[in-house]
C-alpha positions, 0 to 999 in steps of 0.5 A, a space after each residue: 174346777 175348784 175355786 179354792 184360794 191359794 192362801 200363801 201363808 209362810 209356815 213356821 219352820 223349826 229344827 228340833 234337837 237330837 235329843 230332848 232333856 227337858 232343858 229351858 231351851 227344850 221347853 221354849 221350843 215346845 211352847 213355840 211348836 204348840 203356839 204354831 199349831 194353835 195359830 196355823 194348825 201346822 208347822 214344818 221341820 227342817 230335814 237333816 241330810 240323812 232324813 232327806 235321803 231316806 225320804 227320797 229313797 221312799 219316794 223313788 220306791 213309790 214311783 217305781 211301784 206305781 208305774 207297775 200294771 194295775 193287776 200286779 199292784 192289786 195283788 198286794 193286798 192282805 186279808 189279815 192286815 189293812 196294809 197293802 194297795 188301794 186303787 184310785 177311787 176305792 176310798 171315799 171321803 164323805 161319800 165321794 170317791 177320792 183320786 188317791 192311789 195308796 199303799 198302806 204300811 201297817 206294822 209288819 207282824 210275822 204270821 207265826 206271832 202269837 197275836 196273829 195266831 190269836 186273831 188280833 184284828 189288823 195284825 199280820 205280815 205286810 204284803 210287800 211288793 218287793 224287798 227293796 220297797 219294804 226296805 225303803 219304807 221301813 227305813 223311812 218310818 224308822 227315820 221319821 219315827 225317831 223324829 216323832 218321838 222327840 216332837 211328842 216330848 217337846 209337845 208335852 213340855 210345850 203344854 207345861 207338863 212336867 213329864 216329857 214322856 206323857 205322850 211317848 209312854 203311850 207310843 212305846 211299841 206304837 202302832 206306827 203306820 204310813 200311807 204312801 200316796 200317788 195322786 194322778 193329774 187333774 182332768 176335765 171332770 175332777 180335781 178331787 184328790 182327797 176330801 176334807 177330813 182330820 186324821 184319827 191318830 196322835 201325830 202326823 208327819 208328812 213329806 211331799 214332792 214339788 208338785 203341791 196340792 195339800 190344803 189345811 184348815 187353821 184353827 178358826 176362833 169360835 168354830 166347832 171342831 167335831 170329835 171325830 173319834 165319835 161316829 156321830 161327829 165325823 169331820 169328813 167333808 166338814 167345811 170343805 168349801 168354806 174358807 179359810 184354807 191354807 195351801 201348803 207350798 212345797 218346800 224342799 227338805 222339810 216335813 209338815 207336822 200337825 195334830 190328829 184326833 187323839 191329840 185333840 182328845 187328850 188335850 181337851 181341844 188345846 190342840 185341835 186336829 187339823 182338817 186337810 184336803 188334797 186337790 189334784 194338780 196338772 202333774 201327778 203328785 207323790 207324798 208320804 203321810 206317816 202316823 206316830 201312834 199309841 200302841 195297839 192296846 194303849 188307852 188314851 185319857 184326857 190329860 186334865 182329868 184322867 179319871 173322868 171315865 173318858 178314854 180311847 182304846 187305840 186298837 178299837 179306834 184304829 180298827 173302827 176307822 179302817 172298817 169305816 173306810 173299807 167295809 168291803 175289803 177282804 180284811 174286814 170280811 175275814 175279821 168278821 168271819 173269825 170273830 176279830 171284834 170279839 177278840 178286840 172287846 177282850 183286849 179293850 177290857 183287859 187294857 182298861 183293867 190294867 191301866 
């Protein structure tokens, strides 16, 4: 079994305003959020009663779905989009199988949408298991999406930027998506939930039940953090067995928030993407990991030197990450068969010429 120490560092908890106007109070809060990320790699946001109700409905829907027979769950997979069911052990981190059982929720795009007809990669209807499940997850994503918008505005102000919409301009019509996860209880052979990794996007907002199992790695002075958006510098598995790791103690009615790879890229490492991993507990565990993202055709550039020629085209980045995770999935096979990567190349070239 794991020798991870449970470093019980109390996380800083904040209450954002209902709207961000660029006031002195907004700037002060933004600086506090940035400082918390730089010190701890993570902070908490107190959930409002409405946000907590949406969280509980989504977790209840996840419980109900995961209780269904495997054959029924496995039928909810799409060959157009990476939305859908992922069985325990199907996903790997650094070559080792993860224990998580997942339903991925990507943007739910109708089959008659022009982007689907033109074979845009990753675009298509979500293979929902039921209308109730779809409603619970969409309501939750709308709720945390509004929070993500405000947190990005506060982050911009906290970084000293004049424009609070520096990030949210990218996330208009964002490719927001979510991983709805169940972790089985640990057994005598494994307590691996998910191996150490960083998340590929801009901002991560997560909610967990009372079981616990999440560990994050805070910024370590002098420690190199790879540029995970480059294949040769993947963070998968890095530092997994090296301290320090902070155990994220479950707290009722909070969201945990941390930066992803695109935030690290855009800020030049002022804000680092937070490595994290999950260890299985004695009971099954449920969690919701929401990713507040740029639009599919957005181009992210370094804030300090946007003319440097460095960029991340979000659609290319997202597609590459999911193809890396699921090389044998029917979605990947259909993308190859229909020339989806050629379409993606055209989209990227068009985006670079218009931004």
